[in-house]
Structure formats: structure tokens, C-alpha cells
C-alpha positions in Angstrom: -1.8 2.7 15.8 -0.7 -0.9 16.7 0.7 -3.8 14.7 -2.8 -5.3 14.2 -3.9 -2.1 12.5 -1.4 -2.4 9.6 -0.5 -6.1 9.5 -1.1 -8.4 6.5 -3.4 -11.2 7.4 -3.9 -14.1 6.7 -0.2 -14.8 6.1 1.3 -16.9 3.3 3.4 -19.6 5.1 5.3 -22.8 4.3 6.0 -25.9 6.4 9.4 -26.9 7.7 9.6 -29.7 5.1 9.2 -27.4 2.1 12.1 -27.3 -0.3 14.2 -24.3 -1.3 12.9 -24.5 -4.8 9.3 -24.5 -3.6 9.9 -21.4 -1.5 11.6 -19.6 -4.4 8.6 -20.3 -6.6 6.2 -19.2 -3.9 8.1 -15.9 -3.4 7.8 -15.2 -7.1 4.2 -16.3 -7.5 3.0 -14.3 -4.5 5.2 -11.3 -5.2 6.6 -11.3 -1.7 10.1 -11.1 -0.4 9.8 -13.4 2.6 7.7 -16.2 4.0 7.3 -17.4 7.6 7.9 -21.1 8.3 5.5 -22.9 10.6 5.8 -26.3 12.4 3.3 -29.1 12.4 1.3 -27.3 15.2 1.1 -24.1 13.1 3.5 -22.3 15.4 6.2 -20.0 14.0 9.4 -21.8 13.5 11.4 -19.4 11.4 11.3 -17.1 8.3 12.9 -17.4 4.9 13.8 -14.2 3.0 15.1 -13.5 -0.5 18.6 -13.0 1.0 18.5 -16.5 2.4 18.3 -17.8 -1.2 20.9 -15.6 -2.8 24.0 -17.7 -2.2 23.1 -21.1 -3.9 25.4 -23.7 -5.3 23.1 -24.8 -8.0 23.3 -21.4 -9.7 26.9 -20.7 -8.9 26.3 -17.9 -6.4 27.6 -19.6 -3.3 30.1 -17.6 -1.3 33.7 -17.8 -2.6 36.4 -16.9 -0.1 39.8 -15.5 -1.0 42.6 -17.6 0.4 43.3 -15.2 3.2 39.6 -15.0 4.3 39.5 -18.8 4.1 42.4 -19.0 6.5 40.8 -16.5 8.9 37.3 -17.9 8.8 36.4 -20.3 11.6 35.0 -23.7 10.8 31.6 -22.8 12.2 31.2 -20.0 9.7 32.4 -22.1 6.8 30.0 -24.9 7.7 27.1 -22.6 8.1 27.8 -21.0 4.7 27.9 -24.5 3.2 24.5 -25.4 4.6 23.0 -22.1 3.4 24.2 -22.7 -0.2 23.7 -26.5 -0.5 20.7 -27.5 1.8 17.5 -28.3 0.0 15.2 -28.1 3.1 13.7 -24.8 4.2 14.4 -25.6 7.9 18.2 -25.7 7.1 18.3 -22.2 5.4 15.6 -20.3 7.4 16.4 -17.8 10.1 15.1 -19.5 13.3 15.7 -16.8 15.8 12.9 -14.5 14.6 12.0 -11.2 16.2 8.2 -11.1 16.7 5.6 -8.6 18.0 2.2 -8.9 19.6 -1.0 -7.6 17.8 -1.2 -4.7 20.3 2.5 -3.6 19.9 2.5 0.1 19.2 3.8 1.0 15.7 6.6 3.1 17.1 8.0 0.0 18.8 7.7 -1.9 15.6 9.6 0.8 13.7 12.3 0.8 16.5 12.6 -3.0 16.1 13.2 -2.6 12.4 15.9 0.0 12.9 17.7 -1.7 15.8 17.8 -5.1 14.2 18.2 -4.0 10.5 15.2 -6.1 9.4 12.4 -5.3 6.9 9.5 -7.3 8.4 8.3 -8.9 11.6 5.8 -11.7 12.3 2.8 -10.9 14.6 2.0 -13.7 17.0 -0.8 -13.9 19.6 -0.5 -15.0 23.3 -0.7 -18.6 22.2 2.3 -18.3 19.9 0.1 -18.5 16.8 1.0 -16.5 13.7 -1.7 -14.0 13.0 -0.1 -11.6 10.7 3.1 -9.9 9.4 4.2 -6.3 9.4 6.7 -4.9 6.9 8.3 -1.5 6.4 6.0 -1.0 3.4 2.9 -1.5 5.7 4.2 1.3 7.9 4.7 3.6 4.9 1.1 2.7 3.8 -0.1 3.8 7.2 1.6 7.1 6.8 0.1 7.6 3.3 -3.4 6.9 4.6 -3.4 9.4 7.5 -5.9 12.2 6.9 -5.0 15.7 8.1 -6.8 16.7 11.2 -9.4 19.5 10.7 -8.9 22.0 13.4 -10.3 25.5 13.9 -7.8 28.3 13.4 -6.6 29.5 16.8 -6.4 33.1 17.9 -2.9 34.7 18.3 -2.8 34.3 22.1 -3.7 30.6 21.8 -1.1 30.0 19.1 1.6 31.5 21.3 0.5 29.5 24.4 0.4 26.2 22.4 3.8 26.7 20.9 5.5 27.6 24.1 3.9 24.7 25.9 5.1 22.3 23.1 8.6 23.6 23.2 8.8 23.3 27.0 8.0 19.6 26.6 10.8 18.9 24.1 14.3 18.0 25.4 16.0 19.5 22.3 14.4 22.9 22.8 16.1 25.5 25.0 12.8 27.1 25.9 14.3 29.4 28.5 16.2 31.1 25.7 13.2 31.6 23.4 10.4 34.1 23.1 7.4 34.2 20.7 5.1 36.9 19.5 2.1 36.4 17.2 0.3 39.0 15.2 -2.5 38.1 12.8 -1.3 34.5 12.7 2.3 35.4 11.9 4.7 33.9 14.4 7.9 35.8 15.2 10.6 33.7 16.8 13.1 35.4 19.1 16.0 34.2 21.2 18.9 31.8 20.9 19.3 28.3 19.5 22.3 26.0 19.8 22.0 24.1 16.4 20.4 24.5 13.1 18.4 21.3 13.7 16.8 23.0 16.7 15.8 25.9 14.4 14.2 23.5 12.0 12.4 21.6 14.7 11.0 24.9 16.2 9.6 25.8 12.7 8.0 22.4 12.3 6.3 22.9 15.7 5.0 26.3 14.6 3.7 25.0 11.2 1.7 22.3 13.0 -0.5 24.8 14.8 -3.8 25.7 13.1 -4.1 29.4 12.5 -0.4 30.1 11.7 -0.1 32.1 8.5 3.6 32.8 8.5 6.9 32.6 10.4 9.5 35.3 10.9 12.8 33.9 12.1 14.9 36.2 14.4 16.6 33.3 16.1 20.4 33.5 16.6 23.0 30.9 17.3 24.3 30.9 20.9 27.8 32.5 20.9 30.6 30.1 21.6 31.2 31.8 25.0 27.7 31.1 26.1 24.5 33.1 26.7 
């Protein structure tokens, strides 16, 4: 699946000249936690999130520094905090360096972008730089919830063993040369050595994904400290 398969479109947006109060009302009214900011040409200029509106002078939530933090903080940081808490224009409080993805960006890359940059949403822009959608973490979870189980015919014992061994040989975490598998009436028996309990769990997950498996018997042993 790609970004365009789960993104929300059309996107609720605001212009650069919108006020902080207008954006706050929009977030509440639309029940959203962020809104992209577009320029006069309709191109993405930034994004405003709930966190951008948390530290505000008018409600007494602006950042208060202890004396020693005040002494250590540089002037640039102090000035930026002042703008964030006192500015009335969206363009002064928005995040302008916005991470974006293309409509055909694979979902696994979107998920990696979320994790790497500690963000919860990402605008989707086309080749012309036009905003066409937005993907949030919630949209990815919705995609997981909507996946239907694949209907596969149960495999015979020989095919189960072959598929499992082939799968383990492809995985960098699996020490396939230390493993053996037997299958009888759909019951998979695992033999050999593993190095971690996570490897044991991953092997079992691989087994459970094969149609026709009716049970698992685990004979796996941890590799001795002196090696195998």
C-alpha cells in the first residue's frame, strides 16, 4: 500500500494570514490535531499542530525558565520561544520545515518517517508541490484494521516444511544452518539451536503464518556460551 491509499483528502487547510485564534477554533471544530498552512499559490508553506499552540501568553502557559536555565539559554532560543507564545499570525508559529511524501510513497517508508522524526502526520504533495492529502499514524492503524486475512488452501506436510525453511533462510535474524524442521499431520516440530528468545518467537510467528499448520512443538535450545 502507498500513501495515496490511506491519506485523507481533501485536506483542511489555512492560509498564512490566519490568526492563532482562528486555527485553534478550526482544530476544535474539525476535531483534528494539526492543519497544513498554504501560501497564496496553494503550495504547502508549513503546518500548525496542537503542540504549537500549547505555550501561549494569553492563557499563561508560556514557557517560564528558572534563573539558571535563563542564564544558559541562548538568545536565539529565548527569542523563538517569545515568538511562539506571543505571535498572532499562523506563519510565525507554524513549523515551516515540513517533512512530506509523494502519493506513491510506500507505507513502510511513511512509517519509518514517523519513527525517525518523531512526528504523527505527514502532508502528501504531488510533483507540482501541490498538497493532495495528509497521512497520520491513525490512518496507518486504520489500514491495519481493514486488512482481510488471505484465504489459502492448507498445505501438505512437505510443502509446509519447504515454505518454512525457505522463509527462515531469507531472514537475517534466523540461524537457519542450526535449525531443522519436521512436520507430521500439520504439527511442526522445531529442532536445533537459537541465540535469543526473540529468535524463538520470530520462528514461531513464521510457522503460524503458514496455512495447514495445526500445532507447534518447540524443541529449540539456546546456543551454549562456548558456541555450537
